[in-house]
C-alpha positions in Angstrom: -119.7 -149.5 168.3 -121.0 -148.2 171.6 -124.0 -146.4 169.9 -125.4 -145.6 166.4 -127.6 -142.5 166.0 -128.7 -142.7 169.7 -128.6 -139.0 170.7 -131.1 -137.6 168.1 -133.9 -136.1 170.1 -134.5 -134.4 173.4 -135.6 -137.6 175.2 -132.5 -139.5 173.9 -130.1 -136.7 174.8 -131.3 -136.9 178.4 -129.7 -140.4 178.5 -126.4 -139.3 177.0 -124.6 -139.5 180.4 -125.5 -143.2 180.4 -123.8 -143.6 177.0 -120.7 -141.9 178.3 -120.7 -144.2 181.4 -121.2 -147.2 179.1 -118.1 -146.4 177.1 -116.2 -145.7 180.3 -117.2 -149.1 181.8 -116.3 -150.9 178.6 -112.9 -149.5 178.7 -112.4 -150.4 182.3 -113.6 -153.9 181.7 -111.3 -154.4 178.7 -108.4 -153.0 180.7 -109.1 -155.6 183.5 -109.4 -158.4 180.9 -106.0 -157.4 179.5 -104.5 -157.3 183.0 -106.0 -160.8 183.7 -104.6 -162.0 180.4 -108.0 -162.9 179.2 -107.7 -160.5 176.2 -104.5 -159.6 174.3 -105.5 -156.0 173.8 -108.3 -153.5 174.1 -110.6 -152.5 171.2 -111.2 -148.9 170.1 -114.8 -147.7 170.8 -116.8 -145.8 168.1 -119.9 -143.7 168.4 -121.7 -143.0 165.1 -123.8 -139.8 164.9 -126.6 -139.0 162.6 -125.9 -135.9 160.4 -128.8 -134.0 161.9 -129.8 -130.4 162.3 -131.6 -131.2 165.7 -130.0 -131.2 169.1 -132.1 -132.0 172.1 -135.2 -130.9 170.2 -133.8 -127.6 169.0 -133.2 -126.9 165.4 -129.7 -125.5 164.7 -126.9 -125.7 162.2 -126.1 -129.4 161.7 -122.3 -128.8 161.8 -122.7 -127.1 165.2 -124.8 -130.2 166.3 -121.9 -132.5 165.3 -119.3 -130.2 167.0 -121.3 -130.2 170.3 -121.9 -133.9 170.1 -118.2 -134.8 169.7 -117.3 -132.3 172.3 -119.7 -133.8 174.8 -118.7 -137.4 174.1 -115.0 -136.7 174.5 -115.0 -134.0 177.2 -113.1 -134.4 180.6 -112.5 -132.3 183.6 -108.9 -131.2 184.5 -108.4 -134.2 186.6 -110.4 -137.0 185.0 -110.2 -139.9 187.3 -110.5 -142.3 184.4 -107.9 -140.5 182.4 -109.4 -141.1 179.0 -112.3 -140.3 176.7 -115.3 -142.6 176.8 -114.9 -143.1 173.0 -111.8 -143.4 170.8 -113.4 -142.6 167.4 -116.3 -140.3 166.4 -118.2 -141.3 163.3 -120.7 -139.3 161.2 -123.4 -141.0 159.1 -123.6 -138.9 155.9 -126.0 -139.6 153.0 -124.8 -136.7 150.8 -122.5 -136.4 147.8 -125.4 -137.0 145.5 -124.2 -135.7 142.2 -121.5 -136.6 139.6 -120.7 -132.9 139.4 -120.3 -132.5 143.2 -117.4 -130.4 144.3 -115.6 -130.5 147.7 -116.2 -126.8 148.6 -119.6 -126.3 146.8 -122.7 -128.1 146.0 -124.0 -127.9 142.4 -126.4 -125.1 143.5 -123.5 -123.0 144.9 -124.2 -123.7 148.6 -121.3 -124.9 150.8 -120.5 -128.5 150.3 -121.6 -130.8 153.0 -118.2 -132.5 153.3 -116.4 -129.2 153.4 -118.7 -127.9 156.1 -118.2 -131.0 158.3 -114.5 -130.8 157.6 -114.3 -127.2 158.9 -116.6 -127.9 161.8 -114.7 -130.9 163.2 -111.1 -129.9 162.5 -108.7 -130.1 165.5 -110.9 -132.7 167.3 -109.4 -134.6 170.2 -110.2 -138.0 168.6 -110.1 -139.4 165.1 -113.1 -138.6 162.9 -114.5 -140.9 160.2 -117.5 -141.3 158.0 -119.2 -144.2 159.7 -121.8 -144.4 156.9 -120.9 -142.8 153.6 -122.9 -142.8 150.4 -126.0 -141.2 148.8 -129.2 -143.2 148.3 -129.4 -144.7 144.8 -132.8 -142.9 144.2 -131.2 -139.6 145.0 -127.9 -139.9 143.1 -127.9 -137.6 140.0 -131.6 -137.1 140.4 -131.5 -133.7 138.8 -129.2 -134.8 135.9 -131.2 -137.2 133.8 -128.3 -137.6 131.3 -126.0 -139.0 134.0 -128.6 -140.8 136.2 -128.7 -144.5 135.7 -131.8 -146.7 136.2 -130.1 -148.3 139.3 -128.9 -145.0 140.7 -125.3 -146.2 140.5 -123.0 -144.0 142.5 -119.5 -142.9 141.2 -117.8 -142.7 144.7 -115.5 -139.9 143.6 -115.6 -138.5 147.1 -113.1 -141.2 148.1 -110.2 -139.1 146.8 -111.5 -136.0 148.6 -111.6 -137.8 152.0 -108.2 -139.4 151.4 -106.5 -136.1 150.3 -108.2 -132.8 151.0 -109.7 -134.0 154.3 -107.0 -136.3 155.5 -105.4 -133.9 157.9 -108.4 -134.3 160.2 -110.5 -137.2 158.9 -109.2 -140.7 159.3 -111.3 -142.8 156.9 -114.8 -144.0 155.9 -117.1 -146.9 155.8 -119.0 -147.3 152.5 -122.7 -147.9 153.0 -123.6 -150.7 152.5 -123.0 -154.4 151.6 -126.6 -155.4 152.1 -129.1 -153.9 154.5 -131.2 -151.1 153.0 -132.0 -151.6 149.3 -131.5 -147.9 148.5 -127.8 -148.2 149.6 -126.9 -151.8 148.7 -123.7 -152.4 146.8 -124.5 -156.1 146.2 -127.5 -158.0 144.8 -129.1 -161.3 145.6 -130.0 -160.4 149.2 -131.0 -160.4 151.9 -127.6 -161.8 153.0 -127.8 -164.9 155.1 -124.5 -164.3 156.7 -122.8 -167.2 154.9 -123.1 -167.1 151.1 -121.4 -164.3 149.1 -123.7 -161.8 147.3 -123.2 -160.6 143.7 -121.3 -157.3 143.3 -123.1 -154.5 141.4 -121.7 -151.7 139.2 -122.0 -149.6 142.3 -119.4 -151.8 144.0 -117.1 -151.8 141.0 -117.2 -148.0 140.9 -116.2 -148.0 144.6 -113.4 -150.5 143.9 -112.1 -148.4 141.0 -111.9 -145.3 143.2 -110.1 -147.3 145.9 -107.6 -148.5 143.3 -107.0 -145.0 142.1 -106.5 -143.6 145.6 -104.2 -146.5 146.5 -102.0 -145.6 143.5 -101.8 -141.9 144.4 -99.3 -140.1 146.6 -101.7 -138.9 149.3 -101.3 -135.2 150.2 -102.9 -132.7 152.4 -102.9 -128.9 152.2 -102.8 -128.4 155.9 -101.6 -129.9 159.1 -103.8 -130.5 162.1 -103.2 -129.2 165.6 -104.8 -131.8 167.9 -106.5 -130.3 170.9 -107.1 -131.5 174.3 -110.7 -132.4 175.1 -113.0 -129.6 176.4 -113.9 -129.5 180.0 -117.2 -131.3 180.6 -118.5 -128.4 182.7 -118.0 -126.0 179.8 -119.8 -128.3 177.3 -122.7 -129.0 179.7 -123.1 -125.3 180.2 -123.2 -124.6 176.5 -125.8 -127.5 176.0 -127.9 -125.9 178.8 -127.7 -122.5 177.1 -128.4 -123.5 173.6 -130.8 -126.4 174.0 -132.1 -126.3 177.6 -130.4 -129.7 178.2 -129.6 -130.3 181.9 -127.2 -133.2 181.9 -125.7 -134.7 185.1 -122.0 -135.4 185.1 -121.5 -139.1 184.4 -118.6 -139.2 186.9 -121.4 -139.4 189.5 -122.5 -142.7 188.1 -121.1 -145.8 189.7 -118.4 -147.7 187.9 -119.0 -151.2 186.5 -116.7 -152.8 189.1 -116.4 -153.0 192.8 -113.7 -154.9 194.5 -113.9 -156.7 197.8 -111.7 -158.9 199.9 -113.2 -161.3 202.2 -110.8 -162.0 205.1 -111.4 -164.9 207.5 -110.7 -163.7 211.1 -109.8 -166.3 213.6 -112.5 -166.8 216.2 -110.0 -165.9 219.0 -109.6 -162.4 217.6 -113.3 -161.7 217.1 -113.9 -161.1 220.8 -111.3 -158.4 220.9 -112.6 -156.6 217.8 -114.3 -153.2 218.5 -116.3 -151.0 216.1 -114.1 -148.3 214.6 -114.7 -145.3 212.3 -113.1 -147.2 209.5 -115.2 -150.3 209.9 -117.0 -149.6 206.7 -114.0 -149.3 204.5 -113.7 -151.8 201.6 -110.3 -153.5 201.1 -109.7 -154.1 197.5 -108.1 -157.2 195.9 -107.3 -157.6 192.3 -108.4 -161.2 192.3 -111.8 -160.6 193.9 -114.1 -158.4 191.9 -117.6 -158.5 190.5 -119.4 -156.3 187.9 -122.4 -154.1 188.3 -122.6 -152.8 184.7 -126.3 -153.6 184.5 -127.6 -150.2 185.7 -126.1 -147.8 183.1 -126.9 -150.1 180.2 -130.5 -150.8 181.5 -131.2 -147.1 182.0 -129.9 -146.3 178.5 -132.0 -149.1 177.0 -135.2 -148.1 178.7 -134.9 -144.4 177.9 -133.9 -144.5 174.2 -135.2 -147.8 172.9 -137.3 -146.8 169.9 -141.0 -147.6 170.2 -140.9 -148.3 173.9 -143.8 -146.9 175.8 -144.6 -147.8 179.4 -148.2 -147.9 180.7 -149.2 -148.6 184.2 -152.6 -150.4 184.3 -154.6 -150.0 187.4 -157.9 -151.4 188.4 -158.4 -150.0 191.9 -156.3 -148.8 194.8 -156.6 -152.2 196.4 -155.4 -154.1 193.3 -151.9 -154.3 191.8 -151.4 -155.7 188.4 -148.1 -157.0 186.9 -147.8 -157.1 183.1 -147.5 -160.6 181.7 -144.2 -161.9 180.4 -142.5 -158.5 181.0 -144.5 -157.1 178.1 -144.4 -153.3 178.5 -146.0 -152.4 175.2 -148.8 -149.9 174.8 -151.3 -152.6 173.9 -150.7 -154.8 177.0 -153.0 -153.9 179.9 -153.6 -157.4 181.0 -152.0 -159.0 184.0 -152.1 -161.2 187.0 -153.1 -159.9 190.5 -150.2 -159.8 192.9 -150.8 -159.9 196.7 -147.2 -160.3 197.6 -144.2 -158.0 197.5 -142.8 -157.0 194.1 
């Protein structure tokens, strides 16, 4: 998982090139580890998006938000020097399907169903699509149907058959939310989970298991076949983001890769006297066995820009005094420090 609900507001979207570069560098790193026989294989990378109606601070149709997000994270130019998308799977965190009478195409109030709308918006994507979080909050399930609503808000999970049948030509699966994390979504009791002991299944889990068993016994079918499309050109997606949301994103191809390779060659002293400067003296000779990583920069920029709750404040006493925050504490409340007379 390279990111979970990161690109949600205008400030976070401005860091989205860092997210793309992060995925790119992880792929390059895994490829190198496979070549060096440190790893047996590479791992697929997933980005999980919030099912939101806001893109870069602009309110718009949430399905269009998802479409532009997946287009941006998978885009490439005609000659992509890395030859691959920064992510392999696009996930959507959806907290809908909140009624026992829910239908695939329509909600109980007659509006288009949330699953159907997403299905139509993300068909023919260039990467597999999944529900990275699926399940309505317990307090919301059947909230308008008191005859069906249980005290615990037990979900029926009947959408599993929809995802595995009607949506299967373009959706590749789901992750039920959740084992134990947020009480309004938990499928097990006895938490919080300590990471070792097994929690107790609830009726919510058994409903989920029943639907899995029924789907496993079915002959899965779809009504349509999907025509996979090549990724959009990044320049086209960036232009659309600028037009709709005033987002000016730089191309992540401009960001330095995680690896540089160098080859240190010892030159006999007898030859050094004859060496003269040339136009190619600055060229770097690569060697597969001598390389080092510089992956810190993209990750650090991404962290500083989008980490929730971070606020930087520069505390100044006078032009002649520089203060350095204590213990790298950059919180709003820390304006104390030690005077520094040297070079930072």
